[in-house]
C-alpha positions as CSV (number, residue, x, y, z in Angstrom):
1,X,44.1,96.0,102.9
2,X,45.1,99.5,101.9
3,X,48.4,99.3,103.7
4,X,49.1,96.0,102.1
5,X,48.6,97.3,98.6
6,X,50.7,100.4,99.3
7,X,53.5,98.2,100.7
8,X,53.4,96.0,97.6
9,X,53.6,99.0,95.3
10,X,56.5,100.4,97.3
11,X,58.4,97.1,97.0
12,X,57.8,96.7,93.3
13,X,60.8,98.9,92.2
14,X,63.1,97.0,94.6
15,X,61.8,93.7,93.3
16,X,62.4,94.8,89.7
17,X,66.0,95.9,90.7
18,X,66.8,92.6,92.4
19,X,65.5,90.6,89.4
20,X,67.5,92.8,87.0
21,X,70.7,92.3,89.0
22,X,70.1,88.6,89.2
23,X,69.6,88.4,85.4
24,X,72.8,90.4,84.9
25,X,74.7,87.9,87.1
26,X,73.4,85.0,85.1
27,X,74.4,86.7,81.8
28,X,77.9,87.5,83.1
29,X,78.3,83.9,84.5
30,X,77.5,82.4,81.1
31,X,79.8,84.8,79.4
32,X,82.7,83.8,81.7
33,X,82.1,80.1,81.0
34,X,82.0,80.6,77.2
35,X,85.0,82.9,76.8
36,X,88.5,81.8,76.1
37,X,90.4,85.0,76.7
38,X,91.8,85.0,80.2
39,X,92.0,88.8,80.4
40,X,88.3,89.1,79.5
41,X,87.4,86.4,82.0
42,X,89.2,88.2,84.8
43,X,87.6,91.5,83.9
44,X,84.1,89.9,83.8
45,X,84.8,88.3,87.2
46,X,85.4,91.7,88.6
47,X,82.1,92.9,87.0
48,X,80.4,89.9,88.6
49,X,81.7,90.9,92.0
50,X,80.6,94.5,91.6
51,X,77.1,93.4,90.5
52,X,76.9,91.1,93.5
53,X,78.0,93.9,95.8
54,X,75.2,96.1,94.3
55,X,72.7,93.3,94.9
56,X,73.8,92.9,98.6
57,X,73.3,96.7,99.1
58,X,69.8,96.3,97.7
59,X,69.2,93.6,100.3
60,X,70.5,95.9,103.1
61,X,73.7,93.7,103.6
62,X,76.1,96.6,103.4
63,X,78.9,94.8,105.3
64,X,78.8,91.8,102.9
65,X,78.7,94.2,99.9
66,X,81.8,96.0,101.2
67,X,83.7,92.7,101.6
68,X,82.6,91.5,98.1
69,X,83.7,94.8,96.5
70,X,87.0,94.9,98.2
71,X,88.0,91.3,98.0
72,X,86.1,90.0,95.0
73,X,86.4,93.0,92.6
74,X,89.6,94.5,94.1
75,X,92.1,92.0,95.5
76,X,91.1,88.9,93.5
77,X,91.2,90.9,90.2
78,X,94.7,92.1,90.9
79,X,95.9,88.6,91.9
80,X,94.3,87.1,88.8
81,X,96.0,89.7,86.5
82,X,99.3,88.9,88.2
83,X,98.8,85.2,87.7
84,X,98.3,85.8,84.0
85,X,102.0,86.4,83.8
86,X,102.6,82.7,84.3
87,X,99.9,81.4,82.0
88,X,98.8,81.6,78.4
89,X,96.6,84.5,77.3
90,X,93.8,82.1,76.1
91,X,92.6,78.8,77.6
92,X,92.6,75.7,75.4
93,X,89.1,74.4,74.4
94,X,87.9,71.6,76.7
95,X,86.4,68.5,75.0
96,X,82.7,67.8,75.6
97,X,83.5,64.5,77.3
98,X,85.3,66.3,80.2
99,X,82.4,68.7,80.8
100,X,79.7,66.3,81.9
101,X,81.3,65.7,85.3
102,X,81.5,69.4,86.4
103,X,78.0,70.0,85.0
104,X,76.6,67.2,87.1
105,X,78.3,68.6,90.2
106,X,76.8,72.1,89.5
107,X,73.3,70.7,88.9
108,X,73.4,68.7,92.2
109,X,74.7,71.7,94.2
110,X,72.1,74.0,92.6
111,X,69.2,71.6,93.4
112,X,70.4,71.3,97.0
113,X,70.6,75.0,97.4
114,X,67.1,75.5,95.9
115,X,65.8,72.8,98.3
116,X,67.3,74.6,101.3
117,X,65.7,77.9,100.3
118,X,62.3,76.7,101.5
119,X,63.6,76.5,105.1
120,X,64.8,80.2,105.1
121,X,62.7,82.8,106.9
122,X,60.8,85.4,105.0
123,X,62.5,88.7,104.1
124,X,62.1,91.1,107.1
125,X,60.5,88.4,109.4
126,X,60.8,89.7,113.0
127,X,60.8,86.2,114.3
128,X,63.7,85.0,112.2
129,X,66.8,83.7,114.0
130,X,68.7,86.9,113.2
131,X,66.1,89.0,115.0
132,X,65.4,86.6,117.9
133,X,68.6,85.8,119.7
134,X,71.8,87.8,120.2
135,X,71.0,90.1,117.4
136,X,68.3,91.9,119.4
137,X,70.8,92.3,122.3
138,X,73.3,93.9,120.0
139,X,70.6,96.4,118.9
140,X,69.7,97.2,122.4
141,X,73.2,97.6,123.9
142,X,75.2,99.1,121.0
143,X,74.1,102.7,121.7
144,X,75.2,102.5,125.3
145,X,78.3,100.3,124.9
146,X,79.9,101.5,121.7
147,X,78.3,104.9,121.2
148,X,78.1,104.6,117.4
149,X,74.9,104.4,115.4
150,X,75.9,101.6,112.9
151,X,75.3,98.3,114.6
152,X,77.1,96.3,111.9
153,X,80.3,98.4,112.5
154,X,79.9,97.9,116.2
155,X,79.6,94.1,115.9
156,X,82.6,93.8,113.5
157,X,84.8,96.3,115.1
158,X,84.1,95.7,118.8
159,X,82.0,92.7,119.8
160,X,83.7,90.5,117.2
161,X,86.9,92.5,117.0
162,X,89.2,89.5,117.5
163,X,87.4,87.5,114.9
164,X,87.6,90.4,112.4
165,X,91.3,90.8,113.2
166,X,91.9,87.1,112.5
167,X,90.1,87.4,109.2
168,X,92.2,90.4,108.1
169,X,95.4,88.5,109.1
170,X,94.3,85.4,107.0
171,X,93.6,87.6,104.0
172,X,96.9,89.5,104.3
173,X,98.8,86.2,104.7
174,X,97.1,84.7,101.6
175,X,97.7,87.8,99.5
176,X,101.4,88.0,100.6
177,X,101.9,84.3,99.8
178,X,100.4,84.7,96.3
179,X,102.6,87.7,95.7
180,X,105.7,85.9,96.7
181,X,104.8,82.9,94.5
182,X,104.2,85.1,91.5
183,X,107.5,86.8,92.0
184,X,106.1,90.3,92.8
185,X,108.9,90.8,95.3
186,X,111.3,92.1,92.6
187,X,112.2,88.8,91.1
188,X,109.4,88.6,88.5
189,X,110.7,87.3,85.2
190,X,113.9,85.7,86.7
191,X,112.6,82.3,87.5
192,X,110.3,79.6,86.1
193,X,108.0,77.0,87.6
194,X,110.1,73.9,87.2
195,X,109.7,71.5,90.3
196,X,111.8,68.4,90.1
197,X,113.0,69.2,86.7
198,X,109.5,69.2,85.2
199,X,108.3,72.5,83.8
200,X,104.7,73.4,84.7
201,X,104.6,77.0,83.4
202,X,103.5,77.8,79.9
203,X,106.3,78.5,77.3
204,X,104.9,82.0,76.8
205,X,105.3,82.9,80.5
206,X,108.2,85.1,81.5
207,X,111.0,82.6,82.3
208,X,114.2,84.4,81.8
209,X,117.3,83.2,83.7
210,X,118.7,85.3,86.4
211,X,121.1,87.8,84.9
212,X,124.3,88.3,86.9
213,X,125.4,91.9,86.8
214,X,128.9,92.5,85.2
215,X,131.7,92.7,87.7
216,X,132.8,96.3,88.2
217,X,136.0,97.3,86.4
218,X,138.7,98.6,88.6
219,X,139.9,102.1,87.6
220,X,143.4,102.4,86.2
221,X,145.9,103.6,88.8
222,X,146.9,107.2,88.5
223,X,150.5,107.9,87.6
224,X,152.4,110.3,89.7
225,X,154.5,113.2,88.4
226,X,154.0,115.6,85.6
227,X,152.5,114.2,82.4
228,X,154.9,113.9,79.5
229,X,154.3,116.1,76.5
230,X,153.5,114.3,73.3
231,X,155.1,115.0,69.9
232,X,152.2,117.1,68.7
233,X,152.5,119.2,71.9
234,X,156.2,119.8,71.4
235,X,155.7,120.8,67.7
236,X,153.1,123.3,68.8
């Protein structure tokens, strides 16, 4: 009884922190939905990713937090800011008649996720699937096989090294493709999105035509012999 009360008191600050981070995520999400400035939306998306990473750290999911901070707040924010070069600075208001469909999809997805929460194991349950199968073997063999104390690093870098390498290649290929599409290879501002003669980029986007450099002017041939003296030089 005493140990249970002490444990509950020790978990109270963590619970308050988790609830505060979740409330902050909800506030940022509503702000993103209600705003019209694309720059503010991109910045708030980065804030949302950072808060999510902090929440994952609070849940002891450091590997997921690292991925969220690097991809969500880092790479995605840079790509979104680059994509703003091909779009307007503010989004047009959406009529209410077109908002009921997405709202219905979000409500159905949210209810489904809340229904699935009841089947999840309790926090820290030693009999959960993560602690009952291959996870326990990783914990037992990491010290002898990999010789590093962090089990998550051992799993991602050694036991699942090929899988991690494949994920890195996919992310790199996606980022490279987006950079080429946005013209970040040195041709930014010299093309416009106009497939089959139909322009799809906004008029305010950088859509200058490619400028051909002027042809170099050949230097005048040098005359041989002594230069002739002008009239002014003769009078002098």
